Residue frames as a rotation matrix with the C-alpha (Angstrom) as fourth column:
MET 1
0.200 -0.802 0.563 -2.50
0.687 -0.295 -0.664 73.62
0.699 0.520 0.492 102.00
THR 2
0.042 -0.368 -0.929 -0.47
0.931 -0.323 0.170 75.72
-0.363 -0.872 0.329 104.38
LYS 3
0.877 0.206 -0.434 -0.17
0.093 -0.959 -0.267 79.49
-0.471 0.194 -0.860 104.18
THR 4
-0.054 -0.969 -0.239 3.51
-0.342 -0.207 0.917 79.05
-0.938 0.132 -0.321 103.27
THR 5
-0.508 -0.085 0.857 2.63
0.608 0.669 0.427 76.85
-0.610 0.738 -0.288 100.26
LEU 6
0.533 0.766 0.359 -0.03
0.820 -0.363 -0.443 79.19
-0.209 0.531 -0.821 99.08
ALA 7
0.742 -0.253 -0.621 2.37
-0.139 -0.964 0.226 82.13
-0.656 -0.081 -0.750 99.38
LEU 8
-0.412 -0.889 0.198 5.08
-0.135 0.275 0.952 80.33
-0.901 0.365 -0.233 97.49
ARG 9
-0.229 0.411 0.882 2.70
0.896 0.443 0.026 79.37
-0.380 0.796 -0.470 94.69
GLY 10
0.820 0.570 -0.063 1.37
0.512 -0.778 -0.365 82.91
-0.257 0.267 -0.929 94.47
ALA 11
0.380 -0.759 -0.528 5.00
-0.351 -0.647 0.677 84.27
-0.856 -0.072 -0.512 94.21
LEU 12
-0.656 -0.557 0.510 5.91
0.228 0.498 0.837 81.86
-0.720 0.665 -0.200 91.49
LEU 13
0.133 0.712 0.689 2.80
0.956 0.092 -0.279 82.67
-0.262 0.696 -0.669 89.57
ALA 14
0.862 0.130 -0.490 3.46
0.107 -0.992 -0.074 86.39
-0.496 0.011 -0.868 89.87
ALA 15
-0.186 -0.950 -0.252 7.14
-0.361 -0.172 0.916 85.98
-0.914 0.261 -0.311 88.71
ALA 16
-0.532 -0.035 0.846 5.91
0.655 0.617 0.437 83.82
-0.537 0.786 -0.305 85.71
VAL 17
0.558 0.778 0.288 3.37
0.808 -0.430 -0.403 86.46
-0.190 0.457 -0.869 84.71
LEU 18
0.681 -0.375 -0.629 5.95
-0.170 -0.917 0.362 89.19
-0.712 -0.140 -0.688 84.99
THR 19
-0.402 -0.882 0.246 8.48
-0.020 0.277 0.961 87.26
-0.916 0.381 -0.129 83.04
LEU 20
-0.304 0.394 0.867 5.91
0.906 0.401 0.136 86.51
-0.294 0.827 -0.479 80.14
SER 21
0.735 0.675 0.059 4.70
0.648 -0.675 -0.353 90.10
-0.198 0.297 -0.934 80.05
ALA 22
0.329 -0.651 -0.685 8.05
-0.069 -0.739 0.670 91.79
-0.942 -0.173 -0.288 79.93
PRO 23
0.825 -0.021 -0.564 9.32
-0.550 -0.256 -0.795 92.91
-0.127 0.966 -0.223 76.57
ALA 24
0.805 -0.569 0.169 11.81
0.586 0.807 -0.074 90.58
-0.094 0.159 0.983 74.95
PRO 25
0.230 -0.777 -0.587 15.43
0.049 -0.593 0.804 91.86
-0.972 -0.213 -0.098 75.23
ALA 26
0.750 0.007 -0.661 16.74
-0.582 -0.469 -0.665 93.45
-0.315 0.883 -0.347 72.05
LEU 27
0.710 -0.526 0.468 18.73
0.590 0.807 0.011 91.08
-0.383 0.268 0.884 69.94
ALA 28
-0.026 -0.850 -0.526 22.22
-0.027 -0.526 0.850 92.12
-0.999 0.036 -0.009 69.15
ARG 29
0.955 0.287 0.077 22.15
0.106 -0.085 -0.991 93.52
-0.278 0.954 -0.112 65.50
PRO 30
0.081 -0.959 0.273 25.39
0.959 0.150 0.241 93.38
-0.272 0.242 0.931 63.53
ALA 31
-0.008 -0.085 -0.996 26.74
0.178 -0.981 0.082 96.72
-0.984 -0.177 0.023 62.96
GLU 32
0.871 0.459 0.177 25.93
0.244 -0.092 -0.965 98.20
-0.427 0.884 -0.192 59.55
VAL 33
-0.247 -0.952 0.181 28.88
0.767 -0.077 0.637 98.24
-0.592 0.296 0.749 57.24
GLY 34
0.860 0.466 -0.209 29.20
0.247 -0.738 -0.628 101.58
-0.447 0.488 -0.750 55.63
ASN 35
-0.072 -0.844 0.531 31.62
0.991 -0.119 -0.054 103.10
0.109 0.523 0.846 53.17
TRP 36
0.938 0.262 0.228 32.71
0.236 -0.962 0.135 106.56
0.255 -0.073 -0.964 54.30
LEU 37
0.030 -0.985 -0.169 35.76
0.957 0.077 -0.279 108.51
0.287 -0.153 0.945 54.64
TYR 38
0.870 0.154 -0.469 36.61
0.263 -0.949 0.176 111.81
-0.418 -0.277 -0.865 56.23
LEU 39
0.343 -0.651 0.677 38.87
0.909 0.046 -0.415 113.56
0.239 0.758 0.608 53.86
THR 40
0.693 -0.159 -0.704 41.24
0.162 -0.916 0.366 116.44
-0.703 -0.368 -0.609 54.55
LEU 41
0.365 -0.575 0.732 43.33
0.834 -0.148 -0.531 118.53
0.414 0.805 0.426 52.06
SER 42
0.680 -0.235 -0.694 45.94
0.228 -0.833 0.505 121.13
-0.697 -0.502 -0.513 53.20
LYS 43
0.727 -0.335 0.600 47.79
0.516 -0.311 -0.798 123.36
0.454 0.889 -0.053 50.83
GLY 44
0.519 -0.615 0.594 51.21
-0.551 -0.772 -0.318 124.83
0.654 -0.162 -0.739 51.61
ASP 45
-0.456 -0.818 -0.351 53.88
-0.009 0.398 -0.917 124.17
0.890 -0.415 -0.189 54.18
ALA 46
-0.261 0.257 -0.931 53.38
0.885 0.449 -0.124 123.59
0.386 -0.856 -0.344 57.82
LEU 47
-0.761 -0.164 -0.628 53.45
0.481 -0.793 -0.375 127.38
-0.437 -0.587 0.681 58.57
THR 48
-0.748 0.428 -0.507 51.05
-0.562 -0.815 0.141 128.52
-0.353 0.390 0.850 55.89
ARG 49
-0.943 0.296 0.154 48.47
0.325 0.917 0.229 125.65
-0.074 0.266 -0.961 55.76
ASP 50
-0.436 0.891 -0.130 45.05
-0.899 -0.423 0.118 126.10
0.050 0.168 0.985 54.22
VAL 51
-0.963 0.112 0.247 43.04
0.039 0.958 -0.283 123.04
-0.268 -0.263 -0.927 55.57
ARG 52
-0.248 0.947 -0.205 39.82
-0.939 -0.182 0.292 121.81
0.239 0.264 0.934 54.14
GLY 53
-0.979 -0.100 0.177 37.88
-0.137 0.968 -0.211 118.74
-0.150 -0.230 -0.961 55.06
THR 54
-0.089 0.982 -0.164 34.55
-0.983 -0.060 0.174 116.83
0.161 0.176 0.971 54.30
LEU 55
-0.342 0.145 0.929 32.84
-0.320 0.911 -0.260 113.58
-0.884 -0.386 -0.265 55.02
LEU 56
-0.553 0.131 -0.823 32.49
-0.792 0.227 0.567 111.37
0.261 0.965 -0.022 51.91
MET 57
-0.249 0.561 0.789 29.56
-0.439 0.661 -0.609 108.94
-0.863 -0.498 0.082 52.21
CYS 58
-0.836 -0.148 -0.529 29.12
-0.549 0.258 0.795 106.35
0.019 0.955 -0.296 49.45
ASP 59
-0.818 0.563 -0.122 25.78
0.497 0.797 0.344 104.64
0.290 0.220 -0.931 50.38
PRO 60
0.730 -0.036 0.682 24.35
0.681 -0.043 -0.731 106.67
0.055 0.998 -0.007 48.63
PRO 61
-0.350 -0.899 0.262 27.16
0.895 -0.404 -0.191 109.08
0.277 0.168 0.946 47.46
GLN 62
0.763 0.499 0.411 26.98
0.365 -0.857 0.363 112.47
0.533 -0.127 -0.836 49.27
GLY 63
0.824 -0.338 -0.456 28.98
0.365 -0.300 0.881 115.01
-0.434 -0.892 -0.124 51.18
HIS 64
-0.244 -0.969 0.028 31.49
0.321 -0.053 0.946 115.82
-0.915 0.240 0.324 48.49
PRO 65
-0.013 0.307 -0.952 31.39
-0.673 -0.707 -0.219 117.92
-0.740 0.637 0.215 45.29
ARG 66
-0.058 -0.001 -0.998 32.15
-0.951 0.305 0.055 114.75
0.305 0.952 -0.018 43.25
ALA 67
-0.216 0.036 0.976 30.81
-0.842 0.499 -0.204 112.10
-0.495 -0.866 -0.078 45.40
ALA 68
0.816 0.549 0.180 29.50
-0.367 0.733 -0.573 109.78
-0.447 0.401 0.800 42.76
ARG 69
0.656 -0.674 -0.339 32.84
-0.302 0.177 -0.937 109.67
0.691 0.717 -0.088 40.82
ALA 70
-0.254 -0.778 0.575 35.00
-0.892 -0.042 -0.450 109.52
0.374 -0.627 -0.683 44.02
CYS 71
0.202 0.415 0.887 32.80
-0.697 0.697 -0.168 106.64
-0.688 -0.585 0.430 45.48
ALA 72
0.959 0.232 -0.163 33.05
-0.277 0.643 -0.714 104.81
-0.061 0.730 0.681 42.08
GLU 73
0.219 -0.971 -0.097 36.95
-0.552 -0.041 -0.833 105.17
0.805 0.236 -0.545 41.98
LEU 74
-0.458 -0.423 0.782 37.15
-0.889 0.238 -0.392 103.94
-0.021 -0.874 -0.485 45.61
ALA 75
0.589 0.596 0.545 34.82
-0.574 0.784 -0.237 100.99
-0.569 -0.173 0.804 44.98
ALA 76
0.865 -0.271 -0.421 36.98
-0.262 0.472 -0.842 99.95
0.427 0.839 0.338 41.97
ALA 77
-0.167 -0.984 0.061 40.08
-0.487 0.028 -0.873 100.20
0.857 -0.176 -0.484 44.26
GLN 78
0.251 0.370 -0.894 38.24
0.627 0.641 0.442 98.28
0.737 -0.672 -0.071 47.22
GLY 79
0.950 0.227 -0.215 38.57
0.298 -0.447 0.844 101.44
0.095 -0.865 -0.492 49.36
ASP 80
0.206 -0.949 -0.238 42.47
0.755 -0.001 0.656 101.70
-0.622 -0.314 0.717 49.01
VAL 81
0.806 0.036 -0.591 43.36
-0.190 -0.930 -0.316 105.12
-0.561 0.367 -0.742 47.82
ASP 82
-0.189 -0.978 -0.090 46.85
-0.575 0.036 0.818 103.78
-0.796 0.206 -0.569 46.76
ARG 83
-0.527 0.011 0.849 45.15
0.468 0.838 0.280 101.34
-0.709 0.546 -0.447 44.34
ILE 84
0.650 0.683 -0.333 43.33
0.086 -0.501 -0.861 104.00
-0.755 0.531 -0.385 42.27
PRO 85
0.256 -0.664 0.703 44.82
0.936 0.351 -0.009 103.74
-0.241 0.660 0.712 38.92
PRO 86
-0.359 -0.476 -0.803 46.96
0.317 -0.871 0.375 106.94
-0.878 -0.119 0.463 38.00
GLU 87
0.876 0.447 -0.181 45.69
0.028 -0.422 -0.906 109.32
-0.481 0.789 -0.382 35.14
GLN 88
0.007 -0.814 0.581 48.04
0.989 0.090 0.114 109.58
-0.145 0.574 0.806 32.10
THR 89
0.942 0.283 0.178 48.79
0.309 -0.940 -0.144 113.35
0.127 0.190 -0.973 32.44
ILE 90
-0.070 -0.975 0.209 51.78
0.729 -0.193 -0.657 115.59
0.681 0.107 0.725 32.37
CYS 91
0.815 0.349 -0.463 52.20
0.579 -0.451 0.679 117.60
0.028 -0.821 -0.570 35.59
PRO 92
0.541 -0.716 0.441 54.57
-0.222 -0.627 -0.747 120.58
0.811 0.306 -0.498 35.92
MET 93
0.097 -0.667 -0.739 57.59
0.798 0.495 -0.342 120.24
0.594 -0.556 0.581 38.06
ILE 94
-0.117 0.117 0.986 56.33
-0.345 -0.936 0.070 123.17
0.931 -0.332 0.150 40.33
TYR 95
-0.624 -0.061 -0.779 56.62
0.602 0.599 -0.529 122.41
0.498 -0.799 -0.337 44.07
ALA 96
-0.512 0.609 0.606 53.45
-0.702 -0.703 0.113 123.67
0.495 -0.368 0.788 45.66
PRO 97
-0.986 -0.110 -0.129 52.85
-0.030 0.862 -0.507 121.01
0.167 -0.495 -0.852 48.37
VAL 98
-0.064 0.991 0.118 49.43
-0.837 -0.118 0.534 119.47
0.543 -0.065 0.837 48.91
SER 99
-0.944 -0.302 0.137 48.92
-0.319 0.714 -0.623 117.14
0.090 -0.631 -0.770 51.93
VAL 100
-0.036 0.980 -0.196 45.89
-0.734 0.107 0.670 114.85
0.678 0.168 0.716 52.15
SER 101
-0.929 -0.139 0.343 44.40
-0.339 0.689 -0.640 112.31
-0.147 -0.711 -0.688 54.56
ALA 102
-0.059 0.910 -0.410 41.53
-0.639 0.282 0.716 109.86
0.767 0.304 0.565 54.58
ARG 103
-0.966 -0.111 0.235 40.24
-0.253 0.599 -0.760 108.11
-0.057 -0.793 -0.606 57.59
GLY 104
-0.068 0.998 0.006 37.08
-0.998 -0.068 -0.001 106.02
-0.001 -0.006 1.000 57.80
GLU 105
-0.224 0.156 0.962 35.57
-0.181 0.963 -0.199 102.59
-0.958 -0.219 -0.187 56.90
TRP 106
-0.212 0.110 -0.971 35.34
-0.977 -0.016 0.212 100.66
0.008 0.994 0.111 53.72
ASN 107
0.270 0.465 -0.843 33.32
-0.444 0.837 0.320 97.39
0.855 0.288 0.432 53.64
GLY 108
0.966 0.225 -0.124 33.91
0.009 0.452 0.892 96.95
0.257 -0.863 0.435 57.37
ARG 109
0.301 -0.946 -0.119 37.64
0.927 0.319 -0.196 97.64
0.224 -0.052 0.973 57.09
HIS 110
0.606 -0.080 -0.791 39.32
0.379 -0.845 0.376 100.51
-0.699 -0.528 -0.482 58.75
VAL 111
0.500 -0.370 0.783 40.90
0.766 -0.233 -0.599 102.94
0.405 0.899 0.167 56.14
GLU 112
0.672 -0.357 -0.649 43.78
0.158 -0.787 0.597 105.38
-0.724 -0.503 -0.472 56.99
TYR 113
0.331 -0.500 0.800 45.69
0.937 0.071 -0.343 107.11
0.115 0.863 0.492 54.18
GLU 114
0.732 -0.126 -0.670 48.18
0.123 -0.942 0.311 110.06
-0.671 -0.310 -0.674 54.28
HIS 115
0.093 -0.751 0.653 50.35
0.979 0.190 0.079 111.45
-0.183 0.632 0.753 51.61
THR 116
0.342 0.012 -0.940 51.87
-0.094 -0.994 -0.047 114.83
-0.935 0.104 -0.338 50.50
PHE 117
0.457 -0.051 0.888 52.06
0.854 0.305 -0.422 115.46
-0.250 0.951 0.183 46.76
ALA 118
-0.642 -0.766 0.005 54.27
0.727 -0.608 0.319 117.98
-0.242 0.209 0.948 44.99
ASN 119
-0.917 0.325 -0.233 51.30
-0.384 -0.880 0.281 119.89
-0.113 0.347 0.931 43.50
ALA 120
-0.088 0.975 0.205 47.55
-0.579 0.118 -0.807 119.72
-0.810 -0.190 0.554 42.97
CYS 121
0.367 0.248 -0.896 48.00
-0.914 0.274 -0.299 118.24
0.172 0.929 0.327 39.48
ASP 122
-0.631 -0.638 -0.441 50.05
-0.527 0.770 -0.360 115.39
0.569 0.005 -0.822 40.92
LEU 123
-0.742 0.450 0.498 47.42
-0.419 0.269 -0.867 114.85
-0.524 -0.852 -0.011 43.60
THR 124
0.224 0.951 -0.213 44.54
-0.743 0.025 -0.669 114.61
-0.631 0.308 0.712 41.04
ALA 125
0.037 -0.276 -0.961 46.63
-0.863 0.476 -0.170 112.47
0.504 0.835 -0.220 38.65
ARG 126
-0.753 -0.430 -0.497 47.21
-0.187 0.865 -0.465 109.83
0.631 -0.257 -0.732 41.38
THR 127
-0.875 0.484 0.013 43.99
0.221 0.425 -0.878 109.95
-0.430 -0.765 -0.479 43.40
GLY 128
-0.522 0.735 0.433 41.24
0.723 0.112 0.681 110.87
0.452 0.668 -0.590 40.91
ALA 129
-0.053 0.670 0.740 38.22
-0.061 -0.742 0.668 112.63
0.997 -0.010 0.080 42.24
VAL 130
0.182 0.181 -0.967 38.67
0.845 0.475 0.248 111.49
0.504 -0.861 -0.066 45.88
PHE 131
-0.246 -0.347 -0.905 40.40
0.855 -0.517 -0.034 114.63
-0.456 -0.783 0.423 47.04
ALA 132
-0.702 0.087 0.706 38.65
0.432 -0.737 0.520 117.09
0.566 0.670 0.480 44.64
LEU 133
-0.380 0.533 -0.756 37.06
0.867 -0.079 -0.492 119.01
-0.322 -0.842 -0.432 47.53
SER 134
0.175 0.451 -0.875 36.49
0.230 -0.883 -0.408 122.31
-0.957 -0.130 -0.259 45.65
ASP 135
0.870 0.161 0.467 36.29
0.485 -0.100 -0.869 124.03
-0.093 0.982 -0.165 42.27
GLU 136
0.747 -0.656 -0.103 39.24
-0.638 -0.752 0.163 126.09
-0.185 -0.056 -0.981 43.20
GLN 137
0.035 -0.710 0.704 41.35
-0.187 0.687 0.702 122.88
-0.982 -0.156 -0.109 43.35
ASP 138
0.419 0.160 0.894 40.12
0.726 0.531 -0.436 122.06
-0.545 0.832 0.106 39.78
GLN 139
0.991 -0.124 0.046 41.15
-0.077 -0.828 -0.555 125.54
0.107 0.547 -0.830 38.56
ALA 140
0.425 -0.896 0.128 44.72
-0.732 -0.257 0.631 125.12
-0.533 -0.362 -0.765 40.14
GLN 141
0.062 -0.269 0.961 45.10
0.337 0.912 0.233 121.68
-0.940 0.309 0.147 38.44
GLU 142
0.768 0.299 0.567 44.00
0.602 -0.034 -0.798 123.20
-0.220 0.954 -0.206 35.10
GLN 143
0.852 -0.518 -0.071 46.59
-0.523 -0.841 -0.140 125.99
0.013 0.156 -0.988 35.53
ASP 144
0.066 -0.845 0.531 49.27
-0.486 0.438 0.757 123.50
-0.872 -0.308 -0.382 36.51
GLN 145
0.127 0.010 0.992 48.50
0.572 0.816 -0.082 121.47
-0.810 0.578 0.098 33.33
ASP 146
0.957 0.181 0.225 48.39
0.288 -0.551 -0.783 124.42
-0.018 0.815 -0.579 31.15
GLY 147
0.593 -0.805 -0.014 51.86
-0.741 -0.553 0.382 125.39
-0.315 -0.216 -0.924 32.43
ALA 148
-0.058 -0.582 0.811 53.12
-0.083 0.813 0.577 121.94
-0.995 -0.034 -0.096 31.75
ARG 149
0.562 0.315 0.765 51.73
0.687 0.336 -0.644 121.93
-0.460 0.888 -0.027 28.23
ALA 150
0.985 -0.174 -0.017 53.37
-0.164 -0.884 -0.438 125.32
0.061 0.434 -0.899 27.61
GLN 151
0.303 -0.907 0.292 56.60
-0.682 0.007 0.731 124.16
-0.665 -0.421 -0.616 29.02
GLU 152
0.058 -0.248 0.967 56.51
0.352 0.911 0.212 121.03
-0.934 0.329 0.140 26.79
GLN 153
0.714 0.365 0.597 55.76
0.671 -0.115 -0.732 123.21
-0.198 0.924 -0.327 23.76
GLY 154
-0.368 -0.929 0.035 58.46
0.929 -0.365 0.069 125.62
-0.051 0.058 0.997 24.58
THR 155
-0.098 0.293 0.951 56.12
0.262 -0.914 0.309 128.62
0.960 0.280 0.013 24.79
ASP 156
-0.921 -0.313 -0.233 55.92
0.338 -0.341 -0.877 131.04
0.195 -0.886 0.420 27.71
MET 157
0.072 0.993 0.092 52.62
0.753 -0.114 0.648 131.54
0.654 0.022 -0.756 29.34
ALA 158
-0.764 -0.468 -0.445 53.75
0.644 -0.602 -0.472 134.76
-0.048 -0.647 0.761 31.10
MET 159
0.249 0.838 -0.486 51.37
0.704 -0.501 -0.504 137.53
-0.666 -0.217 -0.714 31.95
PRO 160
0.381 -0.159 0.911 51.19
0.805 -0.427 -0.411 140.24
0.454 0.890 -0.035 29.33
GLY 161
-0.466 -0.612 -0.639 53.29
0.833 -0.547 -0.084 143.19
-0.298 -0.571 0.765 30.10
PRO 162
0.052 0.603 -0.796 52.04
0.202 -0.787 -0.583 146.93
-0.978 -0.131 -0.163 29.76
GLN 163
-0.593 -0.198 -0.781 53.18
-0.648 -0.458 0.608 147.15
-0.477 0.867 0.143 26.18
ASP 164
-0.948 0.318 0.026 50.99
0.258 0.715 0.650 144.14
0.188 0.623 -0.760 25.22
LEU 165
-0.255 0.940 -0.226 47.88
0.850 0.107 -0.516 145.72
-0.461 -0.324 -0.826 26.67
ARG 166
-0.632 0.001 -0.775 47.97
-0.247 -0.948 0.200 148.77
-0.735 0.317 0.600 24.36
HIS 167
0.426 0.759 0.492 45.21
0.394 0.334 -0.856 148.97
-0.814 0.559 -0.156 21.71
């Protein structure tokens, strides 16, 4: 054998050893499907906006005060906020705008939702627990519903005047 043949065999043998000893390339793994939404809620008009936001994750439910209920409602609606069945409730006709948005992914599908509701009661009646981002919102909704009941019953829930506070 000639020196060239030996050198060529040695180079091929070295290349084969290096190829076999190198780690196997990582196999492409399908992206994990996750159910999550970044939710925002803003109260008031454009000039006096109070904005809150949170990341709702549903595998397992977390990141939201009512994550389990919100995830269950979204699962029943296949991640579509518009498909959440509205609650049967009476809301007052008081304009206190609440704007909400949801952006994320549900079962591998991109989700994008935006809507402005007349008030917190209307928001909760139509979106369930999804945008219940704080206890303060729950209190506002209860006050709205109390006002609606009083209006329906023809009673006035006005604050007591000084004459009513005397003992």
